[in-house]
N, C-alpha and C positions, 0 to 999 in steps of 0.2 A: 335529453336529461343527463346531467352530470353524474358521475359515480361518486365523487367526493369533492367537497369544498373545504379548504382550510381558510378560516375567516379571521382577519384582523391580526395576523402575525407579522413579525419583522422579517421580510424576505431578504436574505443575504445570499446573493448569487453573483459571485465575482465574474462568472462568464459573461454577464451582462452589465458589469459595473453597477449592480443594483443593490441598494440597501435602503429599503423603504417599507412602511407599513401598508400592506396590500392584502387582498384576497387572491387565492390561487385555486383554479378548478381543474379537475382531472376527468378524462373521459376515454373509454376504450383503451386503457393502458398508457395513455399519453398525457402530457400537460396540454390542457385545452385553452386556458385563458389566465391572464394576470390583469388585475385591475384594482382600483381603489375599493370598489365594492362590486361584487358579483351576485346577481340575483337570478333566480330561475329554479326549475325543479331539479332536485338532486337526491340521490339515495342516502347521502350522509353529509352532514355539515358538522365540522369540528371547530369550536372556538379556540383559537391558539393565540389570543391576545396576550401580549407580554412575553411571548416565546419567539425563538428564532426558527425560521423555516429555511433550511438549506437544501441544496440538491442532495440526493442520496449519497451517503459517504462511501468512498471507494478506498479499500485497503489494498494497495498494490503489492504488499509483501505479507502473505499469510500462508499457512500450511493446513489445508482442509481436505486432503485425500484421506478422510477418516475411515478407519477400518482396514485400509490397505497399507498404510505405513504407521509405525508406532509413533512417529513424530507428529502426525496430523491430529487436529481437533475437529469437532463438528461445527460446521459453519453456522447452523441455526442457533446453537447455544451462544456462540460469540455475538451474533447479530443482535439478539434480544437485549444484550447489555450495552452494546456499542453503537447501535444505529447504523451499522454497516449494511448497505444494500447490494454492493458488488464486492466480491472477494476475488483477488488475483492470486492464484496459487503460484508460489515462487519456486517451481522446480521440484515439487514432491514427486512427480512422475516423470519418467523418461520415455523414450520411444517404445520400450518394451512393456510398459505398464500403463500408458495413457488410455488405452482402449477401455480398461476396467474402470479407471477414474471417471471417464465420460459416462459410461453406462450406469454405474452403481452409485456415483456421488453427484456428478454435475446434473445429469438429466433428472435425478430424483429430487433435487433441491428446489425449494420455492424461491431461493435467492439466485441472483446472477453470479455465476462462477466462470471466470476465464483463467488462462494459465500461461506461464512461461514453461516451456518444455526443457527439461534438463538435458544437457549435452551427454550426460552419462545415461547409458541405455536403461539401467534399472531404476534410475532416479535416486532419491534419498532413502535408501533401503536400510541403513544401519545407524540411526541417530535416535538417542533417547537418554533418559536420566542415567548418567554415569558411564556412557559408552559412546564411541564415535567410530564409524567405519567410513573413511573418506571415499565417496563415490567418484571423486575426480583424481584419485591417486594412482589409478591403474589404467594404462593406455588401452587395455583390452575392453574397458567399459565405454570408451569415448568414440562413439560410432556416428560420424557426421552424416553419412548417407542415410542411415535409418532415421536420424533426427529430422532431416529434410523431408523424407518420405512421409513420416507420420504428421509432421506439421502441415504439410500440404493437404493431407487427407482430412485433417481437423482444423482447417484454416478459419472456420467460424469461431473457434475457441482459443486457438493458440495466438498469443500476442507478442511472443519473443522467445529467446533462448536464454536459459539460466546456466550459470557456471559458478561453482564455489571454489575460491582460491584461498590458500593459507596452509601453513605447515601441517595443521591438524586435519585438513581435508584433501589437499592436493599433493601432499608429501614432497617429494623431490622433483616433481615435474615442472615446477616454476610456472611460467606463463603458457606452457604448451596447451593445457585445457582451454585457456582463454582464446588462444589462436584458433583452435579447432571450433570453438563456439562461434567466433566471428566468421569463420569460413561458412558455417551453416547459416548464420544469420544473414550474411551477404547474399547467399543463394536464395533466401526466402524474402529478402527486403524487409527484415524485421530487426528490432533492437536486441541487444544483449543486456541482460541484467547480471552484473558481476558482484558476487559476495567478496568483500575484502576482509581477510582475517589477519592473524599474526604472520609475520614474515617467516619464510619466503612465500611469494615474491614481494618486492617492495612496491609501495604505492606508485612511485615514478614509472616503474616498468608496466604497471597496469594502466595508468592514466594515458601514457603515450600511445597505447594501442587502441584506445576507445574512439569511437566515431561519434559525430553529432547524433544525438538521440539515444545513445547508449546510456545505461543507468548504472551508477555506482551505488550499491546499497550498503548499509551500515556506515554511513558517512560520519556518525558521531562516535565511532569506536575509539577506544583508548589507545595509548602507546602499547606496543609498537604499531606502526602504520597509521597513526593518528593524522588527521588532516591539518592539525595546527602544530606549530613548533613550541619550543620550551618557553618562549616569550608570549604565547597565546596569540600569535599571528597566523593568519591563513597562509599555508605554504604556497610558494610561487607556482609550482606545478599544478596545484589545485585551482588557483585563480585562472591559470591558462586553460585548464580543462573546461571550466565553466564558460569561458569566453568562446571556446570552440563548440559549445552546445552540449556538453556532457551534463546529464541530469543527476542530481544528488538526492538520494532517498535515505530516510532515517533507518528503517528496518531495525527497530529497537531490539527485540528478542531478549534472550537470557543473558548473553555475554557481549553485546555490541553497542552499549549506550553508556556514555560517560558524561555526567552533568558538567564537568569542567570543560570538556570539548564542546558540548552543545552551547553552553553559556558563552564561550569565547567566539563561536561561530556567529551567534546572535549579536554579540557586542561589536563584532567586526562587520556587521551588515551582510553576512554570508548565511542567510537563512536557507535551510534545505528547501529544495524545490518541492519535494513530496514528503509527507509525513505518513509513515506506515508502521505497523505493529510488529511484524515478524512473530505473530502469535502461533504458538505450537505447544506441544505437551509439556515442555520444560519452562515456558514463559507465561502460560495462561494464568497461573496463580501468582504471578509476579516474577520480575519487576515490570514486565510489559503490560500484561493483562489483555489489552485490546487497543484499537486505534484511538478510541475516545480518551482513554487515560493518557496516551502519548500526546494527543492534541492538547490536553489539559496542561501537561508539563511545559509545552512551548508557550501556551497562553501565560502561564505563571513566569516564564523566562522573559516576558515582555514583548512577544510577537503579537502584533495587532490581530484582533479577532478575524477580520476579513482575510488576512494573510494566512491564518491557520486554516480557515475554511477553504481558501483557494488550494491549499496543499493537499486536501483530501477530496477535492471535487474537480475543478477545471484542470488543474495542473496534473493530477493523477490520471484523468481521462486522456489528456494529450500524451502523457508518457507511455501509455499502453495502446495508443493508436485507436482509441474509441472516443473521438471528440463529441459524439452525440450524447455521451454520458456526462455527468458532472455539471448539468445545467437545468434550469427551470424555465427555459425559453419555450413558449408554445410550440408544440410539435416534438419536443424532447420526450424520451422515455419517462413515464410517470413515477419516478422514484424520488422520495423526499424523506428527510430526517428532521424531526421537530425537536429542538434542543432548548434547554435552559442553562444559564450559567449560575451555579450556586456560589455563594461567598461564605468564607469561614477560614478555618485553618486545617489544611489537608496535607497529609504526608505522602510524598512521592519518593520512589527509590530508583537508583540507577543500577547498572550491572556490577558495580563495585561495592554495593551496599551503602553508598552514601545516601543521606536523607535530605530532601529539600521540602521545606514547609511552604506551601503555596496558598494564596488567598482565594483562588478560583478553581472551579471544577465544572466541567461539562456534565450534563445529565440528559438522558433520552426521555422524551415525553411521548412521541408517536413515531412510527415507521410506516411509510407508504411504499408498497411494492406494486408496480404497474397500476398506480392510481387508486389503490385500495389499502385500507389499514391492515397491517400485519404485525404480529400473528393474530 
């Protein structure tokens, strides 16, 4: 007996190059079958005709260490509005605080939460409305041995090492925090996710250090350190980095998304590899809101629907080393998000207060976690 059948939906699964009207069945927490019509005993059948059935959405840049850092928000609250089934926490916790994150948040959540471990021992301990204490600005916090030890102990949950760079978070240390993060990541055979902020350091100095599979987040940030030049062209060092296998992630957030940059990237055929929200206490009520709103912005900028879904499913899964996620292939984890695309006139905001009126908006209809409807 199946647990759930989603019947008659438009299955959009870029991991299989699949875009077709089909039924999909779930059993024992996994995807059991895909076919034009699935019959048989089931505990629940949901008619999703006219709706999009996508693999469960993955937000690879979120802050969900709720209750332990002022920055973080509650994953379940965000998921209900966004259809996110997997949250990747982007360095809220460091080696000194990850144990509590695991016990009190991750293990208690009905959602899948994995994490980048901050190279800073305390993690992001001083970030909220109106204040910022840069966790990367003091060498005493940057403990590579502790990072490696904790990441190995929690290897089932740690997908990489996070470091934040920029004058407001790493002070005068330049690329030293990145160099230390890469040292730890090389020892662990994991990627680094690097936050690019305002100078220093400059984007060239960051990009030249990154290795294939490393992730540059906030790729649509504004000047200074924008990835485009004054003529709206993608900078040469950015093109070179993509050719070397560097992954470009949106990481919208409160202060890292410029419509002019995003539009220029799309116009130049340089669509971000991954779309993520950087949802946290300062961005959850705008301009980011969640990953679904960020997806809607790129849909309205002209990115094809299948490419938008790729950026939050198969591409995101590969970026965090979890290729079993982000797919509806039989045998995959049974997470799915059922969406509609509404039409109308919708206002979207960037981090500079600019407004874009878009004609489309994603909306969540159903969420499946381990093959069952949630919540």
